[in-house]
N, C-alpha and C positions, 0 to 999 in steps of 0.2 A: 323649509329643511329638505337636504337636497344628499341625494347618495353619489353625487359625481365627486371628485376632487378635482381640483382649478388645473384645467390642461395648459403647459405652456408657459410655464411659469419660471421655470428650473432649467439653466443649461448645462453642460456636462461640467464644466467646471462647479458648479454650485452644489450639484451631487456630489464631486469629489470632495469638496470642502467638508461638508455634512458627513462625510465616510472619515476623511482626516482627522475631524474632531473627535469623532466617536474613537479612536484611538489614543488617543492621549498624547501625544509623541513626548513631551515634557514629562510626562508622569514616568512615562517609560524609562528615560535618561535619570532620572531622580532614584526612582525604585528598583527597577528591573534590571538597569546594567550594572549597577554597584553590585547585587546579589550575582549576578555570573560572573561579573570579573573575579570575586571574592572564591569562588570555588577553581580558580585556578586557569579560567578561559585563556586571560590575555588576549592574544591575537585572534582567537576564536570568536571571540563574539562578535568583532564586525563582519567576519566571513559568515557565521553564521545567520545574519541577518540578510546579505546577498543571496547566502543557497537558498534560504526560506522566500526571500521573494522572486526567484527563478519558480520554486514549488507553487506558489501562490498565483504565479501569473499563468503556467500551465492551469490550473484550478479556474482561473477566467476567462479561458477561453471556451470551455463549456457554460460556465456560468454565464458569459454573454450571447453565447447561441440561446439559451433560456429564457434569459429578459429578453431577445429580440422575437422571439416565438410568443412570450407571454409577458407584457409588460405592463404588470399589475404590482398593486401595491403590497400580493403578500410574498411576492420575492421567494425566498426558499420553501415556503410551504406549499406556493404555486408549482413550483417547480419539482418537489420532491411527489408531487400529487400527482404528476404529469408520466413521472420515471417511474416509480415506484406503488402508485396506486393510493386511495383515496385516505385509508387508515392510515397507513404511515405518512401522507402528508399532513392530516391532520394531530397527528403523534408528532411530527417535529416544528409544526405550528405552537403546540402546546410547549415544549424542549426550548422554542426560539424565546417565548415569553417568558418565560423562568428564567432563563440565562441572560437575557439582557436586563430582567429587574436583579439580577440579583449582582452583576456588574454595576448598575445603576445605585445601587446601596451600598454596594463597596464605597465608591467611589462619593458617597455622600460623609461616608464616615471618615475618609482620608483628607476630604476636603475641610472638613470641620477641626480634624486635628491639626493639621498644617496650618489655618487660620489664627486658632486659640492662642499659639505664643507669637505668632504676629501680631495680632491686636494688644496681648499684653506689652510686648514691648512698645508697640507705637502709641499708642493710647490710654494706658496704664489698665485696660479692662479686663477683667477675670470671666473669663466665660468657659461655659462646657462645648463637647462637639457638637452636641446635639443641636444647641442655639446656633452655632455657623450653619448648620447642615439644616436648621429649620429656614434659616433666611437664604439659603441658597434655593430651596424648593419652593417660597414664595416666587422669587425670580423664573424659575423654572416654569410654574405653574401659570405664570400670566404671558411669561413667550411662546407658552407652548400652543395656544389657538390663533395667535396670530397667522398674518397670511404668511405663506411659505415663501415667497420670495425677501419679505421683511424679516422672515427667520435664518433664510439664507445670507443675508446682506449681516446681520449680527454674528452668526456662527463664521462669516468669510473675515470678517474683523477680527477676531478672537485667535484666528487660525493663525491667519498673515502674523501678528503680534507676537504669537508663540515662536513661529516657524522665524521669525526675525531675529529674537531673543537666543534662541537655539545655538542661530547660524554666528551669532555674534559670539558667544560662550565658545564655541567649534573652532573660529579664527582665530581668537585668541590663542587657545590652546595650541594649534600649529604654530604661529608666527613664534610663540613662546615656549618650544618642548623642553621637557626637565633634560638636565645636562647639556642643554645648549644644541643639542644636534637631533635631528630623526631618526632614527638608527633603523637597521636594518630587524629588530626583534620586535619592536611592534608591528611589523607586517606579516612576519613568517612565523607560526606557530614552531616550537623545536620538536614540540614533544605531545604526542595526541594520548588522552585517557580516553577510549571509547566508552565507558559509562559515562564519565561527566560531559564527552559530547551528546551522548544523547539527551541527557537533562539539557544542556544547554538551547540543543533544539529544538526542546520544546517548549524551555523557559520564552524561546526567541518568538514561536508561534503564537505564543498568546497573545504576544505584544502588538500582533497584528490584528486582533478579533476588533471586529466593528467596519473593516474596510469591505465586508460583505453586505454592508445596509444599502449599499447604491442601490440594490432593486428595488427597494421599498420607496424611492421616486420615481419611480416610472412612468407615472400615468401624470404627474405634473410636469413632467421633462418637455422640452421644445421640441424633440424628436424622442417619442417614447421608446421606440424599438432599436435604439443608436445609443442617446447619451449615457443611459443607466450600464453598458459595457464598458464603453470608453471611459467614463469614469472609474472604473473597477480598475482597468489596466493605470488609467493616471495614479490613482492611490496606493496602489501596491509599490511602482516603481518609485514613488515620491516616500514611501515611508521605510522601504529599505535603504536608498541611499540616505535620508536624514540619519535613520538610527546607525547605520555602518559607519560614516561618517564622524558622527557627533561621539560614538563607543570609542572610534579608532583616535579619536584627539583626544579623549581622555586620556587613552593609554603614553601616546604623548606625550602629553603635561606631568602627568605622573614621573614618566621615565621610565628605559627599559627595566621589565622585572619588579618595578615597584610600585604596580598598582594593583596587584592582588596585596599587597599588605596593607594599600593605603585604602581598599574595599574594604577589607576585612576590621579595620580600624573606626572609619568614618562613616562606613553605609549612605544612608541616603545622603550625607552629606558632604559626599566626594565631589560633586560638580561645583557647587557653593565655594569649598573651600578652595577649589582649584583655581577657579575665577577669583577667589580673593588676591589670589597673590599676582592676577593681570590687570585686573580691571581696578578702576574707581568702586567704591563701598556702590555709589546709587546705581551703577549696574547689577550688583548682585542684590540690592534690595530688590531690583525691578527683576530679576529672573525668580526672586522668593514670589513676587506678584503674580508672573508669568504664571506658575505654578499652579496659584488659585483660580486664575482664568481659565488654565488649560482644562481643570477638572471640571468649570460649571461648562465650558465648550462641549467637554466630553458627557455629561450629564442631558443637558439639553436636546444633544444630537441621539443622545438612547434613547429619552423621552418622544423625539418627534418619530425614531422607527418603532418603538413600542407600538404607540399611537396609531401606524399606520396599520401594523400586523392586527392590531385591536380591530381597524377599518375594515379590512378585508375578510375578517373573519364576521364581523358583523353585517356584512352586505354581503355576504351570501347567507348568512341565517344560521352557520355553526354557533355563533355565540349572540346573545338578545342584537335584535334588528337593530335597536336605538344609536349602537355602538357604530353602524354604518351610515348613521348620516351628517351630513357634512353644514357648517354654516351657510345659510344663504347667502350672505353678505360675500365671506372671504374664500367661500367653499374649502377651507379648512377644516379638517377631522376633530372640530370641538368636543364632539361627543366622548370620542375615544380617548382624546388629550384631557379631558376632566376625568374622566376614569380612571386614565393613568395616573395623574394627578394626588386623587383619592388615595389609590393604591400604594402609593409611595410616600404618602402621608401615614396613612396605617402601617405601616412598616418601620418606617422612623419612628413612631411613637413608642412601638412595640420595644426596639433597641433602645431605647431610652429610659422606657420604665425597667426592662431589664437591668439596666445598669450596668454593659459592655465596660469590662474593664481595661482592655485594650484598643481602643477605635481604629487606628492604624494598621494593627497588625490583622484583625477580625476582618478589616476593608479590604486589605490584602488577599486573605483567602477566600471572600468574599469573590471577590475577583477573579481570581486563578478559578474556582468551582466552576463560575458562570462561564472562563473562559474557553473549559474542559467541553462543559455542554455544546459552546459554539464550532469547536472542535472537530464533534461527532455530527453536527447538523452540515459541515463542511464536506466531510467523508460520505453522509450519507449522499447531497445533493451532489458531489460528483457520480456518484454511481449512478444517481438518477438520471443526469445528462447525459453519461455513457448509454444507459440501456433507450433514454428518449429519443436521440439523435440518430441512434443509430437503427429501433424500430420504427421510426418516422421521418426519411430523410426528405431534409427540403432546401437541397441546393447550398448543404454546408460540405467543405472539403474533409479528406480525411483528417488531416490533422485537429480541426475544430469538433468533429464528431467521434475520432476514434482514439488518433495518438494520443493527445493533451490530457483529456480524461481519464484516461486508463495511465498515464502518468504520475497525474495528481492523485489518484487512487491507491496509486501503492506507495507511493510518499507518504499521504495522509493516514492511509492507513498502517505504515510504521511508526511513524509519528504519535498518532492515538496508542499504539502496544506500547513504546517506549513510556509516555505519560502517563497510563493508568500502570503498569509497572511499576514505577517510581513515583507513588503515591505521596508515599511520607517523606520523601528527598522534597517531593516539590512543596508540599506542605510546613517542611521544616519539623517535621516529628516524627518520632521514631513508631508509634503503634500504626498499626495497620488503621487504613480509611478506608473499609469497603462502604461505610454508607454513601462515599459520595458516588460512585456508578450505580450504587441502589436507588440514590435518588434519583439520577438520569435516567436509568432504565425505568424508573416506576413513573415517572412525567412520561416519558413519551408514550408508555403502554394505556395511562390514562386517558391520552388524546384517541389512540387508537381506538379503545373504547367507546370513547365519546361517537367515534366514527360510526362505529359498529352500530351504537343504539339509532342514531339517525337514519342509518340504512333501516333500519326493523321498522322505524316507528314513522320518519318522515322521509319516505326515498325521492320524494322530489327536490330536495333540500339536501340531500347526500347526491345526487345526481350534480347538482351544480357544486360541490365544493371543488377548488382549483379554476373555476370559469371566469372567474374576475365580475362575478355580477350576472352574467351574459343568462338570459332566461333559458330555462331546459325546459321541455316537455317531455315526461315521463309515461309510455303507454302501457297498459295492464299487458300481465300475458294472456293471451289468449289460448285456449287449444286449439289445435287443427283437428279436423275431422281427418279419418282413418283414410289410408289410400283407395281403399275398396269404396267409400262413401266419397270422395271428392272428385267433382266433376273436373271432366279431362278436358280442356281447351284447345282446338288443333293448332299445332306448329309448324312454322317452317323447320326444316334440317339447319340442328346447329343452333336455334335459339333457344333464349331462356326468358323463363318467365321470371318478373321482377319478385325479389324477396321481400317480406314483411321484417322489419325492424322492430322487435319488442323491449326498452329498455327496462 
């Protein structure tokens, strides 16, 4: 067994496909865009995706600079450690693991619920959601430990098919607009409800969750210090343009002023209803199939990201060292991949035994909760990049190390405030949801406490946190003799005696 990931196997495009898959764009169009349109957003929906794309491009500047300095699989865990210290870094790692796992579990519920009626219609099979989810889990468990370039090829194929179908639906909506023409009302908002706008921006930001997984593939990239950053820019721009164009096409197809009523009446069926009036039935069926493959690709991409976080923590002995071992033949993080599969299996089994009444609703709420945690991580990472890049400058310009991190921190902080202020509206309930922020804070504090325990009991491991597995030597603190007893050495005027560094 090795403790090194396979270097030089993934280019920037392959890393970008992993991140694009994790965002599940077709699932966003089917579930998120109709919900946002139902609030009366109209033209604000595509505009919000463009605005959020700009915010995340600002974030990407600091993120890419940190990835250039620390091209390790730990990604945000490593960056936060360097900017805000080891306890906060381990807290960020715990939060990332829990939030990605929550999103993945929610997607399992959604794919199970989406596939069950299709299997009944096509093959006459009566299946429970957890049956489909279990089959999906088996595929993910088999694909998780394979060579990274093989996994990236599979992901790329699924993402390209997903994007092609989405582009086809979008083109059909634009070619055949509602009312026979594209009107100004589909492009320019007539009135802006600031309360609805804030919620709309938060929902839109959660749709981008997963783009930041680019950093986890740094060690396997052909150019470790460049490819993750380039892939981050490409992923953000691609998601913003794809979602903005596709969501605008839905407003165009529905007709001016009609998209709100249609979204409220049809919900997640809106995309397919509009396509059914413009395309052949087989194309609509293909779109439903792409929803399943898109969700599978997202689950698999999140599996890879979680496995690499576990690998990074295991290699640095923050978690059991067995997680930091790779397959001798493929150099894939097999131990952490199998561990992640086992955890997902236990969670799915628990959900099946508990008898979840509404899997799609429960899945969406899990995805929202996980996305909120990712929003917190993005904010913390932005602050860490701002501090580290300015405390230890290394050739970055003022925009990269100061302007972009400051603007992204302010923007993400504002969006975080809006998100946690309107949690009830975000989850579609009236009661207070104090349990969500409490859970996120608790996970982060447990991670910080974990780091503090390591500092007290295993200082060598603590010193290696965030170092990407590089060996660390810790010397004990040796008391120096008093000035009167310390021998004086003759020195030239202005000369300085070297200082001993104790860690």
